[in-house]
PDB file of N, CA, C and O in Angstrom:
ATOM      1  N   MET A   1       0.934   3.843   2.575  1.00  0.00           N
ATOM      2  CA  MET A   1       0.637   4.112   1.194  1.00  0.00           C
ATOM      3  C   MET A   1       0.094   2.830   0.559  1.00  0.00           C
ATOM      4  O   MET A   1       0.566   1.729   0.841  1.00  0.00           O
ATOM      5  N   TYR A   2      -0.889   2.997  -0.288  1.00  0.00           N
ATOM      6  CA  TYR A   2      -1.484   1.871  -0.996  1.00  0.00           C
ATOM      7  C   TYR A   2      -1.057   1.884  -2.452  1.00  0.00           C
ATOM      8  O   TYR A   2      -0.843   2.946  -3.037  1.00  0.00           O
ATOM      9  N   LYS A   3      -0.933   0.691  -3.038  1.00  0.00           N
ATOM     10  CA  LYS A   3      -0.602   0.554  -4.453  1.00  0.00           C
ATOM     11  C   LYS A   3      -1.642  -0.331  -5.113  1.00  0.00           C
ATOM     12  O   LYS A   3      -2.156  -1.272  -4.508  1.00  0.00           O
ATOM     13  N   CYS A   4      -1.944  -0.013  -6.368  1.00  0.00           N
ATOM     14  CA  CYS A   4      -2.870  -0.826  -7.152  1.00  0.00           C
ATOM     15  C   CYS A   4      -2.211  -2.168  -7.442  1.00  0.00           C
ATOM     16  O   CYS A   4      -1.023  -2.225  -7.760  1.00  0.00           O
ATOM     17  N   ILE A   5      -2.978  -3.244  -7.333  1.00  0.00           N
ATOM     18  CA  ILE A   5      -2.409  -4.575  -7.545  1.00  0.00           C
ATOM     19  C   ILE A   5      -2.217  -4.871  -9.032  1.00  0.00           C
ATOM     20  O   ILE A   5      -1.386  -5.706  -9.389  1.00  0.00           O
ATOM     21  N   ARG A   6      -2.969  -4.202  -9.899  1.00  0.00           N
ATOM     22  CA  ARG A   6      -2.894  -4.465 -11.340  1.00  0.00           C
ATOM     23  C   ARG A   6      -1.802  -3.638 -12.020  1.00  0.00           C
ATOM     24  O   ARG A   6      -0.983  -4.187 -12.756  1.00  0.00           O
ATOM     25  N   CYS A   7      -1.782  -2.317 -11.779  1.00  0.00           N
ATOM     26  CA  CYS A   7      -0.829  -1.455 -12.494  1.00  0.00           C
ATOM     27  C   CYS A   7       0.297  -0.933 -11.597  1.00  0.00           C
ATOM     28  O   CYS A   7       1.193  -0.247 -12.088  1.00  0.00           O
ATOM     29  N   ALA A   8       0.274  -1.237 -10.307  1.00  0.00           N
ATOM     30  CA  ALA A   8       1.302  -0.850  -9.328  1.00  0.00           C
ATOM     31  C   ALA A   8       1.452   0.657  -9.192  1.00  0.00           C
ATOM     32  O   ALA A   8       2.516   1.146  -8.813  1.00  0.00           O
ATOM     33  N   ARG A   9       0.396   1.392  -9.498  1.00  0.00           N
ATOM     34  CA  ARG A   9       0.414   2.842  -9.352  1.00  0.00           C
ATOM     35  C   ARG A   9       0.092   3.200  -7.897  1.00  0.00           C
ATOM     36  O   ARG A   9      -0.866   2.668  -7.336  1.00  0.00           O
ATOM     37  N   PRO A  10       0.872   4.090  -7.277  1.00  0.00           N
ATOM     38  CA  PRO A  10       0.572   4.479  -5.893  1.00  0.00           C
ATOM     39  C   PRO A  10      -0.729   5.263  -5.810  1.00  0.00           C
ATOM     40  O   PRO A  10      -1.053   6.047  -6.702  1.00  0.00           O
ATOM     41  N   LEU A  11      -1.465   5.044  -4.735  1.00  0.00           N
ATOM     42  CA  LEU A  11      -2.749   5.689  -4.524  1.00  0.00           C
ATOM     43  C   LEU A  11      -2.535   6.958  -3.718  1.00  0.00           C
ATOM     44  O   LEU A  11      -1.842   6.938  -2.701  1.00  0.00           O
ATOM     45  N   GLU A  12      -3.123   8.058  -4.162  1.00  0.00           N
ATOM     46  CA  GLU A  12      -2.930   9.338  -3.489  1.00  0.00           C
ATOM     47  C   GLU A  12      -3.635   9.356  -2.134  1.00  0.00           C
ATOM     48  O   GLU A  12      -3.085   9.851  -1.150  1.00  0.00           O
ATOM     49  N   LYS A  13      -4.848   8.818  -2.087  1.00  0.00           N
ATOM     50  CA  LYS A  13      -5.618   8.819  -0.840  1.00  0.00           C
ATOM     51  C   LYS A  13      -5.269   7.574  -0.045  1.00  0.00           C
ATOM     52  O   LYS A  13      -5.356   6.460  -0.560  1.00  0.00           O
ATOM     53  N   SER A  14      -4.878   7.755   1.194  1.00  0.00           N
ATOM     54  CA  SER A  14      -4.473   6.610   2.006  1.00  0.00           C
ATOM     55  C   SER A  14      -5.491   6.283   3.091  1.00  0.00           C
ATOM     56  O   SER A  14      -5.221   5.442   3.947  1.00  0.00           O
ATOM     57  N   PHE A  15      -6.658   6.929   3.074  1.00  0.00           N
ATOM     58  CA  PHE A  15      -7.660   6.655   4.101  1.00  0.00           C
ATOM     59  C   PHE A  15      -8.814   5.874   3.486  1.00  0.00           C
ATOM     60  O   PHE A  15      -9.531   6.396   2.632  1.00  0.00           O
ATOM     61  N   GLY A  16      -8.999   4.638   3.911  1.00  0.00           N
ATOM     62  CA  GLY A  16     -10.118   3.811   3.469  1.00  0.00           C
ATOM     63  C   GLY A  16     -10.165   3.581   1.976  1.00  0.00           C
ATOM     64  O   GLY A  16     -10.305   4.534   1.210  1.00  0.00           O
ATOM     65  N   THR A  17     -10.051   2.354   1.552  1.00  0.00           N
ATOM     66  CA  THR A  17     -10.043   2.046   0.125  1.00  0.00           C
ATOM     67  C   THR A  17     -11.340   1.379  -0.309  1.00  0.00           C
ATOM     68  O   THR A  17     -11.371   0.727  -1.353  1.00  0.00           O
ATOM     69  N   ALA A  18     -12.409   1.525   0.463  1.00  0.00           N
ATOM     70  CA  ALA A  18     -13.660   0.823   0.166  1.00  0.00           C
ATOM     71  C   ALA A  18     -14.308   1.321  -1.119  1.00  0.00           C
ATOM     72  O   ALA A  18     -14.720   0.505  -1.944  1.00  0.00           O
ATOM     73  N   GLU A  19     -14.410   2.622  -1.316  1.00  0.00           N
ATOM     74  CA  GLU A  19     -15.114   3.165  -2.478  1.00  0.00           C
ATOM     75  C   GLU A  19     -14.171   3.717  -3.537  1.00  0.00           C
ATOM     76  O   GLU A  19     -14.625   4.352  -4.489  1.00  0.00           O
ATOM     77  N   ILE A  20     -12.867   3.490  -3.392  1.00  0.00           N
ATOM     78  CA  ILE A  20     -11.893   4.045  -4.327  1.00  0.00           C
ATOM     79  C   ILE A  20     -11.641   3.052  -5.459  1.00  0.00           C
ATOM     80  O   ILE A  20     -11.563   1.844  -5.236  1.00  0.00           O
ATOM     81  N   GLU A  21     -11.515   3.579  -6.667  1.00  0.00           N
ATOM     82  CA  GLU A  21     -11.205   2.753  -7.834  1.00  0.00           C
ATOM     83  C   GLU A  21     -10.018   3.375  -8.547  1.00  0.00           C
ATOM     84  O   GLU A  21      -9.953   4.593  -8.711  1.00  0.00           O
ATOM     85  N   CYS A  22      -9.078   2.539  -8.972  1.00  0.00           N
ATOM     86  CA  CYS A  22      -7.902   3.019  -9.694  1.00  0.00           C
ATOM     87  C   CYS A  22      -8.297   3.419 -11.110  1.00  0.00           C
ATOM     88  O   CYS A  22      -9.365   3.049 -11.596  1.00  0.00           O
ATOM     89  N   GLU A  23      -7.423   4.177 -11.766  1.00  0.00           N
ATOM     90  CA  GLU A  23      -7.688   4.616 -13.137  1.00  0.00           C
ATOM     91  C   GLU A  23      -7.722   3.442 -14.113  1.00  0.00           C
ATOM     92  O   GLU A  23      -8.344   3.537 -15.171  1.00  0.00           O
ATOM     93  N   CYS A  24      -7.060   2.336 -13.768  1.00  0.00           N
ATOM     94  CA  CYS A  24      -7.064   1.161 -14.646  1.00  0.00           C
ATOM     95  C   CYS A  24      -8.325   0.321 -14.463  1.00  0.00           C
ATOM     96  O   CYS A  24      -8.548  -0.626 -15.218  1.00  0.00           O
ATOM     97  N   GLY A  25      -9.153   0.656 -13.469  1.00  0.00           N
ATOM     98  CA  GLY A  25     -10.406  -0.057 -13.240  1.00  0.00           C
ATOM     99  C   GLY A  25     -10.358  -1.043 -12.094  1.00  0.00           C
ATOM    100  O   GLY A  25     -11.383  -1.627 -11.743  1.00  0.00           O
ATOM    101  N   SER A  26      -9.203  -1.242 -11.508  1.00  0.00           N
ATOM    102  CA  SER A  26      -9.060  -2.194 -10.412  1.00  0.00           C
ATOM    103  C   SER A  26      -9.513  -1.568  -9.098  1.00  0.00           C
ATOM    104  O   SER A  26      -9.360  -0.366  -8.884  1.00  0.00           O
ATOM    105  N   ARG A  27     -10.070  -2.397  -8.224  1.00  0.00           N
ATOM    106  CA  ARG A  27     -10.463  -1.940  -6.890  1.00  0.00           C
ATOM    107  C   ARG A  27      -9.692  -2.675  -5.800  1.00  0.00           C
ATOM    108  O   ARG A  27     -10.038  -2.589  -4.621  1.00  0.00           O
ATOM    109  N   VAL A  28      -8.650  -3.395  -6.195  1.00  0.00           N
ATOM    110  CA  VAL A  28      -7.857  -4.163  -5.242  1.00  0.00           C
ATOM    111  C   VAL A  28      -6.531  -3.450  -5.028  1.00  0.00           C
ATOM    112  O   VAL A  28      -5.816  -3.140  -5.981  1.00  0.00           O
ATOM    113  N   PHE A  29      -6.212  -3.193  -3.759  1.00  0.00           N
ATOM    114  CA  PHE A  29      -4.993  -2.468  -3.416  1.00  0.00           C
ATOM    115  C   PHE A  29      -4.211  -3.244  -2.376  1.00  0.00           C
ATOM    116  O   PHE A  29      -4.780  -3.997  -1.585  1.00  0.00           O
ATOM    117  N   ILE A  30      -2.889  -3.050  -2.386  1.00  0.00           N
ATOM    118  CA  ILE A  30      -2.035  -3.629  -1.359  1.00  0.00           C
ATOM    119  C   ILE A  30      -1.393  -2.489  -0.580  1.00  0.00           C
ATOM    120  O   ILE A  30      -1.084  -1.434  -1.136  1.00  0.00           O
ATOM    121  N   LYS A  31      -1.201  -2.715   0.702  1.00  0.00           N
ATOM    122  CA  LYS A  31      -0.612  -1.680   1.547  1.00  0.00           C
ATOM    123  C   LYS A  31       0.891  -1.901   1.620  1.00  0.00           C
ATOM    124  O   LYS A  31       1.359  -2.986   1.964  1.00  0.00           O
ATOM    125  N   GLU A  32       1.636  -0.854   1.290  1.00  0.00           N
ATOM    126  CA  GLU A  32       3.089  -0.921   1.381  1.00  0.00           C
ATOM    127  C   GLU A  32       3.523  -0.400   2.735  1.00  0.00           C
ATOM    128  O   GLU A  32       3.165   0.708   3.135  1.00  0.00           O
ATOM    129  N   ARG A  33       4.282  -1.195   3.420  1.00  0.00           N
ATOM    130  CA  ARG A  33       4.802  -0.772   4.720  1.00  0.00           C
ATOM    131  C   ARG A  33       6.255  -0.343   4.554  1.00  0.00           C
ATOM    132  O   ARG A  33       6.983  -0.851   3.701  1.00  0.00           O
ATOM    133  N   GLN A  34       6.652   0.601   5.389  1.00  0.00           N
ATOM    134  CA  GLN A  34       8.025   1.086   5.332  1.00  0.00           C
ATOM    135  C   GLN A  34       8.959   0.019   5.879  1.00  0.00           C
ATOM    136  O   GLN A  34       8.581  -0.775   6.741  1.00  0.00           O
ATOM    137  N   ASN A  35      10.182   0.012   5.367  1.00  0.00           N
ATOM    138  CA  ASN A  35      11.187  -0.915   5.876  1.00  0.00           C
ATOM    139  C   ASN A  35      11.635  -0.445   7.249  1.00  0.00           C
ATOM    140  O   ASN A  35      12.106   0.681   7.409  1.00  0.00           O
ATOM    141  N   ILE A  36      11.485  -1.312   8.234  1.00  0.00           N
ATOM    142  CA  ILE A  36      11.857  -0.978   9.606  1.00  0.00           C
ATOM    143  C   ILE A  36      13.093  -1.791   9.975  1.00  0.00           C
ATOM    144  O   ILE A  36      13.114  -3.014   9.836  1.00  0.00           O
ATOM    145  N   GLU A  37      14.113  -1.096  10.443  1.00  0.00           N
ATOM    146  CA  GLU A  37      15.342  -1.763  10.842  1.00  0.00           C
ATOM    147  C   GLU A  37      15.254  -2.092  12.325  1.00  0.00           C
ATOM    148  O   GLU A  37      15.084  -1.202  13.159  1.00  0.00           O
ATOM    149  N   LYS A  38      15.371  -3.372  12.647  1.00  0.00           N
ATOM    150  CA  LYS A  38      15.281  -3.803  14.038  1.00  0.00           C
ATOM    151  C   LYS A  38      16.670  -4.157  14.549  1.00  0.00           C
ATOM    152  O   LYS A  38      17.466  -4.780  13.847  1.00  0.00           O
ATOM    153  N   THR A  39      16.943  -3.755  15.768  1.00  0.00           N
ATOM    154  CA  THR A  39      18.221  -4.052  16.403  1.00  0.00           C
ATOM    155  C   THR A  39      17.970  -5.002  17.566  1.00  0.00           C
ATOM    156  O   THR A  39      17.177  -4.704  18.459  1.00  0.00           O
ATOM    157  N   ILE A  40      18.643  -6.139  17.551  1.00  0.00           N
ATOM    158  CA  ILE A  40      18.482  -7.131  18.604  1.00  0.00           C
ATOM    159  C   ILE A  40      19.778  -7.197  19.396  1.00  0.00           C
ATOM    160  O   ILE A  40      20.859  -7.362  18.830  1.00  0.00           O
ATOM    161  N   ILE A  41      19.659  -7.066  20.707  1.00  0.00           N
ATOM    162  CA  ILE A  41      20.827  -7.110  21.582  1.00  0.00           C
ATOM    163  C   ILE A  41      20.837  -8.463  22.290  1.00  0.00           C
ATOM    164  O   ILE A  41      19.900  -8.790  23.019  1.00  0.00           O
ATOM    165  N   ALA A  42      21.896  -9.251  22.077  1.00  0.00           N
ATOM    166  CA  ALA A  42      22.026 -10.561  22.711  1.00  0.00           C
ATOM    167  C   ALA A  42      22.549 -10.388  24.127  1.00  0.00           C
ATOM    168  O   ALA A  42      23.319  -9.474  24.419  1.00  0.00           O
ATOM    169  N   ARG A  43      22.119 -11.273  24.983  1.00  0.00           N
ATOM    170  CA  ARG A  43      22.567 -11.185  26.379  1.00  0.00           C
ATOM    171  C   ARG A  43      23.895 -11.846  26.585  1.00  0.00           C
ATOM    172  O   ARG A  43      24.411 -11.860  27.702  1.00  0.00           O
TER     173      ARG A  43
END
């Protein structure tokens, strides 16, 4: 999922952000990654 960098509104379309513009006028987006829980087993 992508979020607008100016207004932090989530972007509905998640495929290619080249020609997409947010409603606030910004064209810069950040990609939010899901929190992944990693398990490390010590030897």
